[in-house]
C-alpha positions as CSV (number, residue, x, y, z in Angstrom):
1,M,59.6,23.4,-29.2
2,E,61.2,26.8,-30.1
3,E,59.1,28.3,-27.3
4,I,61.2,26.3,-24.8
5,G,64.5,26.8,-26.5
6,I,64.8,23.6,-28.4
7,N,65.5,23.9,-32.2
8,I,64.1,20.9,-34.1
9,S,64.1,22.5,-37.5
10,K,66.8,20.1,-38.8
11,H,65.4,17.0,-37.3
12,T,64.1,14.2,-39.5
13,S,61.7,11.3,-39.2
14,D,63.8,8.2,-39.7
15,H,62.7,4.6,-40.3
16,I,62.9,2.4,-37.3
17,N,64.9,-0.1,-39.3
18,D,67.8,2.4,-39.2
19,Y,68.1,1.7,-35.5
20,L,67.5,-2.0,-35.1
21,N,71.2,-3.0,-34.8
22,M,72.5,0.0,-32.8
23,G,72.6,-1.6,-29.3
24,I,69.5,0.2,-28.1
25,N,68.4,-1.2,-24.7
26,I,65.2,0.8,-24.0
27,V,62.5,1.7,-26.4
28,I,59.7,4.1,-25.4
29,T,56.7,4.3,-27.6
30,V,54.4,7.3,-27.1
31,C,51.3,6.6,-29.1
32,D,49.2,3.4,-29.4
33,N,49.8,3.0,-33.1
34,A,53.6,3.1,-32.5
35,N,53.2,0.6,-29.7
36,N,51.3,-1.8,-31.9
37,A,53.7,-1.4,-34.9
38,C,57.0,-1.4,-32.9
39,P,59.2,-4.1,-34.4
40,T,61.2,-6.6,-32.3
41,F,64.7,-5.5,-31.7
42,P,67.4,-8.1,-32.1
43,E,68.9,-7.5,-28.6
44,D,67.3,-7.8,-25.2
45,V,65.3,-4.5,-25.2
46,K,63.1,-3.2,-22.4
47,R,59.9,-1.7,-23.9
48,L,58.0,1.0,-22.2
49,H,54.7,2.4,-23.6
50,W,53.3,5.9,-22.7
51,S,49.8,6.2,-24.2
52,I,49.9,9.9,-25.1
53,V,47.2,11.4,-27.3
54,D,48.6,12.7,-30.6
55,P,47.7,16.4,-30.9
56,F,48.0,16.4,-34.7
57,R,44.7,17.0,-36.4
58,N,45.4,17.9,-40.0
59,W,48.0,19.6,-42.3
60,N,46.4,23.0,-41.9
61,F,48.1,25.2,-39.3
62,D,45.6,26.5,-36.8
63,L,46.6,28.6,-33.8
64,N,43.7,27.0,-31.9
65,Q,45.6,23.7,-32.0
66,L,48.7,25.0,-30.2
67,S,47.4,24.4,-26.8
68,A,47.0,20.6,-27.6
69,F,50.7,20.5,-28.7
70,R,51.8,22.4,-25.6
71,E,50.0,19.9,-23.4
72,T,51.5,17.0,-25.2
73,R,54.9,18.5,-24.9
74,K,54.4,19.1,-21.2
75,E,53.3,15.5,-20.7
76,I,56.3,14.1,-22.5
77,K,58.6,16.3,-20.6
78,L,57.2,15.2,-17.2
79,R,57.4,11.6,-18.2
80,L,61.0,11.9,-19.4
81,L,62.0,13.6,-16.2
82,K,60.4,10.8,-14.2
83,F,62.1,8.2,-16.4
84,I,65.5,9.8,-16.0
85,Q,65.1,9.8,-12.2
86,E,64.0,6.1,-12.2
87,Y,66.8,4.9,-14.5
88,K,69.8,6.7,-13.2
């Protein structure tokens, strides 16, 4: 993400339960496991699912894997731009 000017070094992976009562009205899942495990939100929530292949292979850093992460990043960016245009 740093390659495109986005610093995520301080980001964390939070449990979904932390967000269940925050008034979220759209939930987008980006992998099939997340889609299957996504809890029911208490409010009327629109759910969108984007089946995107997870580029993660293992805990060993391998420069040969960077292209898969770049492709995934590109796909998510394109889908987000389209989403923003559709939901303005």
